[in-house]
N, C-alpha and C positions, 0 to 999 in steps of 0.2 A: 680576187684574193691573192696577195703576194705569196710567192713560193717561200717555203721555210728555208732558213740557212742550213747548209749541210753540217751535220754533227761531225766534229773532228776527233781524232784520237786523243788530243790533249784534253778535251772535255770528258772523254771516257776515263782517262787516267785520273783526272781530278775527282770524278764521281767515285772511283774505286779506291782513291787514296794511295795510288802507286805512281811510279815514274812513267813517263811516256815509253821508255825502253821496255819496262816490265809489261805495260799494257800491250805493246806491240808483240812481244814474245808470247804472251798469253793468247792473243787473238790468232796469231799465225800458227802456233803450235810447233814452231821450228826449234825451240830451245826449252829445256826443262824449267818449269815454274811450279812452285808448291801448289798442290790441288786447291787449297783454300783461297790462295791468291787468284788462281785461274778462275775459280767459281765467282769471286767478287768482281773480276774484270768482265766476265761474260754477262753477269747480271747487270752491271752498269751499261754495257753495250746494248743489251736488250731493252733496258728501261729508257735509254736515250734514242732507240731506233737507229743505232749506228750501223752503217754498211761499210765493210772493208772494200774500198773502191780502187785499189791499185789496178785491177784488171780493166775497170771502166776507164781509168785515166790512160791506160795503155792504148785502149781502143780509140779514144779521142785523139791521142797523140799521133796516130798513124795506122793503127790496125783497122780491120774491117768492121764496119758498123753492123749492128745486129737489131733486127726487129723480131718481136715475139708475138704470135697470135694464139689466143686462148679460146678454145671452143668447147662446147658441151660434149660433143662426140665426133670422132673423125669418120664414122661410118655414114653419117647423114650427108646426102648429096649436097644440100644447101651449104652446110658448114664446110664441106670439102671444097666447094667452088670458091667460097670466100677466102679460105686459107690459100688456095691456089692463086687467087688474085694478089694477095699480100706477098706471096713468094715470088710471083712473076715481077711485080713492081720493085720489090727489094732487089731481085737479081739484076734487073735493068739498071739499077743504080749502084751495083757493086756491093750490096749489103747481103749479109747472111740472114736467114729466116729460121726461126725455131717454132714448132707447133706443139702445143700442149692441150690435152683433153682433161676435163674435170669431172665428167659424168654428172654434172649438175651439183657437185658437192662444193659449197662455199669454202670449206677448209682447204680442199685441194687447190681451188682457185687462188686463195690467199698464199699458200705455200709456193705455187708456181710464180706468182708475181714477185714474191720475195726472192726466189731463186734468180729470176731474171734481173732484179736489181743488183744482186751480188755478182752476176755474170756480166754486167755492164750493158744490158740491152738498152738501146737508145729510144726505142718505141715499144710499148706494150699495148696490144690491141685486143680488147675483150669483145667477143662476138655473140650476138643473139639476144632475143628477148628474155626478160627476167621478171620476177615478182618484185616490184618496187616497194619494199617494206622498209622499216627503220633500219634493220640489219644491213640491207643492201646499201642504203644511203650512207650509213656509217662506214661500211667497207670501202665503197668507191671513193669517199672523201679521203680516207686513209691512203688508198692507192695513189690517188692523184697528187696529194701533197708529198708523200714519201718519194714517188718517182721524180717529182719536180725538184725535190731537195738534192737529188743526185744528177740533175741536168737531163733527165729523161722525160718522155712525153707519154701520157695516157690517151688512148683513143677508144671511145665507146662506139662500137660498130653495130648498128641496129638495136641499140638500147639507150635509154635517156641518161642525162647527167642529173644527179639529185640537186645540183646547185649550179646555176650558170656562171657563178664567180669562181668555181673550181678550175684549176689549170688542166682541164680535160676537154678534148674535142669530141663532138658527136657527128658521126657520119651514118646516115640511115636512108631508107626509102620510105615512101608514103604508104604505109600499110592501110590506113583508112581509105584513101582514095582508090587503091587497088581493089579492096573488097567492095566498095560502093560501085565501081565500074563493073565487076564481074556479076554482082547481084543484079545490077541494072540490065545486063545482057540477058539474064534469065527472065526478068520481068518483061523485057521487050519481046521475048519469045512467047509470052502469054502466061507464064507461071505466076501464081500468087501464093500458093502454099509451099514456101521454101524454108527448109531447115538449115541452120548453121551447125555443122558437125565438127567439133574440135575446139570448143572453148576451154579456157583455163583461167578462171577468175584471178585477176591480179597480174597476169603475165602481160607485159607492156605491148608486145607485138600482137598477141591474139585479142586483147581488149580493143586495140585499134581496129582490127579486122571485124570484130563483132559490131563496133560502132559504125563502120562503113556499111555493113549489111543492114543494120537497122535504119540508117539514114536513107539508103536506097529504097527500102520498103516505104518509108514515110513519104519520100519524094514522089512515089508512084501511087500514093493514096491507099496503100494496103493497111488495113486496120492493125494497130499495134498488137492486138490479141492473136493475130495469125503468125507473129514472129515466134520462132522457137529456137533456142540455143541449147545444144547438147554438149555438156562439159565432159570431155573425155581426154583432153590433151592431144599431143601429136604422136605420129608414128603409124605405120601400117597396122600393127596389132591393135592399137587403140581404135582406129577407124573401123576395122573388121568387127571388133567386139561391140562397139557402140551402134553401128549400123544394123548388126544382127538383132540386137535388143530392140532397136527402134522399129524394125519391120515386124517383129513379133507383137509389139504394142499397137501399132497403127500403120495404115497405108494411106492416111489422109494427107498426103503431101505428094508433090510432083517433081520436086527438084531439091538438090543438096548442094550447099556451098561448103566445101571441106576446108578446114583450117590450113592444110598444106597438101601437097601432092601425095605424100605418103598416106595421109588419112584418106584421101580420095582413092588410093589403090586398095586400101582395106574395104572401103565402101563399095567399090566395084565388085570385089570378090563376094561380099555379103549379098549384094543384089543378085548376082548370078546364083549363089547358093540357095536363094529364096525362090528360084525359078522365074525371076523377072529379067528384063532386058534393059540395058542402057544404050541409047536414050529413049527407046520406045515407051517404056513404063516409067522410068525415073531418069531425069537428067542429073548429071553430076559434074561439078566444076572444082578445080583445085586452086592452089596458090604456090608460086615459086617457079614453075616451069623447069623442073629438074630434067636432065637429059633423057631420062626414060619415059617422060610423060607422053611423048609422041608415039611410044611403042606400047602403051597400055591398050587394052581391048574394051571399048573403042579408044582411039587416041584422045587424050584429055584436053578439053578446053580449060584454060588456066590463066593465071596472072603471071606474066614474066617479071621477075624481080632481077635486077642487075647484080647477081650474087658475086661474080668474079670482079665486076667493076666496083662493087662495094669494097672489096679487099684492096684493090688498086687505089681507090680514092682515099682509103684510110691512110695509106703511106704517103700519097701525094699531098694531101691536105696538111698532114702533120709536118712534112718537110717544108711546105710553103709557108706555114704559119707557126714558126718556132717560138712565138711569144709565150710568156708565162703569166700573163696578167688576166687569166680567165679563159674560158673556152669559146666555142662557137658551134653552130649547128649547120650541117651541110646536107641537103635533102636531094635524093635522087628519085627520078620518076619511075613509074611502072606502066605496063600496057597489057591488054588482053591478047592472048593467042587463041584463035578460034579453030577448034578441030571437030571431032565427031561425037562428043559426049552430050550434046544439047540438042533437043528437038522440042517442038511445041507440045504442050500437054494435051492429053486426049480430050479434055474438056477445056477449051481455050477460055480464059477470063474467069475461071471459077474462083469466086471469092468466098465460097462457103457460106 
């Protein structure tokens, strides 16, 4: 899909029925303009999706380039590592980096992207899995086309593009392969009753991990009826709560695949609170290999995702591929880090 032509101040003036000078004064606010005229110009600018781009042109002409990275939360170790990668790669190239957190609020995300357009960011990098619904598809199409219209680039980091023809790049790692490998590790240790803890239906990253979990069970001949996915989302509190409830309900499982390392941290606490031990009574594995994972008790076996490299790659790929005639997908690999949270089940090969 070709990028849209940048809206000019002339078009805004024509839509508002005023001169270009009046439109400029109304938009900059540097000179008095009748309130009704200002309102008409602002409405025209909003309808046309006009961005006052003087600052962006100044950046292009010789100022420092700017990359913006948008994450769900800055307290998450995974998001922090991705943002650190973006910042490091940007700094290596003499660019500035701005980090914004949305709290998962689409409106805040949209406002931040709009702000970055106005401030002349040349790259806007959206990080993390999302629920890929119609609202998301519409929102990202708007971002990609609006940024493209101002000469900027959208990079989707760890999330899909709703349309391969959009001028947006995708940089991600193989969530499904990582989950298949870590589940296979448990199966190779003799586990058959394995729970996936941390599903979130519709979330692109977690759906892929669940698919990898199910694929590994099928590859090892485990009946589909023994698969169990507990939908609780991500985070330590979610893992603690869901694992506590699961242990109250049943102990007919020997291992847990956590949706991420923070869910695993909550699960480890719940197992200890129930008077059980990891890995002697229950094996637990995580996903992401956050820096604290090796300090868990016991140290966590997990999937290492290249979080910082993901951020670096988002910048590198965008600068290497400045074309505007569609996107591209760049896939990074994962691998298992074996530590002390997995042991053979007490009854090896139990298929129930």
